[in-house]
C-alpha positions, 0 to 999 in steps of 0.5 A: 704725527712724525715718526723717527726711525734711527739707532738705539740701545744698539738696534734699530727702533722706531720713534714719534718725535715730540712736536718741539723736534727734541725728543722721542718717543720708543714704539714697542715694535719687532726688531727685526726689518725695521733696519731695511724697511723702518716706518712701512714698518707700521703701515695699517697696524695701531700705534704701539705702546710707547716704552720709553723717551730720549733725547733726538739728540741721543739716538742715531737717524736713518731714513725713515724708510732706509732701504725701499722694496723697489725702487724710488718713482721720481717725477721730471721737470715738476715746476714751471720754471724749473722745466724752463731752466732745465731744458735751457740747460742743454741735458735736457734728453726728454721727450717734452724738450723745450715745453711744458710736459704734458704728462707726468714724466716718470723716472727712478732711482735705485732703492742703495742709492738711500742715505739718511741725515746727515750722511754725506752725498758722495762724489766719486771725479772718476764717474762723474763732474756734473753733480747736482741738486734738487730739494722734493717732496716725497710721497710714502704710499699706504695703501696698495692700489692699481688705476686710481683715480685722482678723485681717491688718490689721497686715499692711498697716501700714509705719509711724507719725506723729504728726500734730495734727488742728487743727479749726475748731470753729465750721465744724465745727459749721456745716456739719455735715459736717467737711470744710472744719472740719477742711480749712483751710491749715497745719491737719495737722501731721505729724512729727516723722518716721515710725517704722517699725511693728516698733518700735511696739507698739501696746497700750500709746502714751502721747499727751500734748498741752500747750498753752503748757506746760500739759498738757491732753491725757494718755491712752493707745492702749490706750485706743482704742475703735475700735483700729488694725485695726478702723479699716483694716478699717472704712476699707477695707470697700470700697475699696482703701486705697494704699501712702502711704495716711495715717490719723489715729486719734483724739484723746483727751479734753482738747481747747480745745472740752471746758473752760468756756470752751472755751480754743481757740487763740490767736497765740503759742500752742505745741502740744507733742505726744507719743507715746511710741516716736515723738518729739515734733511742736510748732507754733507758733500765730501769725495769717494 
């Protein structure tokens, strides 16, 4: 089931998206927290009744989790070919330089980075001149847990969405730790909606990214170095995951830093990410 968060009739709402992606059924829900929590408002609750059906083209989409309650967990260097291209880029400050990591490399992005489908990725050239894109499958946690086993990990997943882990490469290298380079304003486009876990086959999900119509990233989640259960087990090792936590699972090869010379984002560019079974996330690039 695809569930979208959107503005309609002057307020934030949640709705079920039709299979053809043309309409959305508005659900009968309290509006108090939807604008910040989004689909997290549905976790652990039966699906509310439908109030009305409207054309998707008539609503303003919001990110499925418009403002996560805490930092977004992210995994670096989680596809073999991307691990190679990043290690060769000169910007790799991780402990696994030049090698495939032996354990998931985990970092985070601030909640305020999240923007919705269609919102601009904003470039501030006074801060960074090396801004990159990263297409990623993201996990939305539904059941809290600590020290979660790999065998039990998927029972803690509510659903999935798409994120673009936009990155200022120069800041990433300069600061060694990645938080600042990953957490600039607008650096986490998310959407266009969330898909419940029962509809997603993690073993075979195409992940693609186009810049101005040029296919740059073309891979599959079957090629992840660390699969979703391994990631959840690693992050929950001594840390209690909460319902609504978002985990970005890593990006495949084809990011801008992998080209010689690098192909960084520029004002006027368009970034389109497509993940099989979920949908398409597209954002323009603008200057501050």
